[in-house]
C-alpha positions, 0 to 999 in steps of 0.5 A: 500499499501506499503512504498516502492510502495509509495516511488516510486510513488514520486519519479517517479514523480519528477523525471519525472517533473524534466526531464521536467522542471526543476528548476534553481539556482542561482550562483554568480562568480567573474569577476574581482577583485581590491582592494577594488572593485569585480564585479560578475557576477550572472548566472542562471543555470539549475538542470542537466538532470541527476537528474530527469534521477536519481530520475525517475530510483530510483523511478523506482526499488522502485517502481518494488521491491515493486510490487516483494515482493507484489506477 
């Protein structure tokens, strides 16, 4: 198999995984600052859905390019 076919399949699999089960990341946000005192809030946010869609689209393009070159 060509490298573009393998890379396309890997990107498609990663894109599908990210669309179905997006991972979460934590962000810290300062709520109150008073002198030396600071209160922060930690929020868990999911990875945006467009990231998985972009990986899925790139995988389809790579897979199509690999199949087109092969013919």
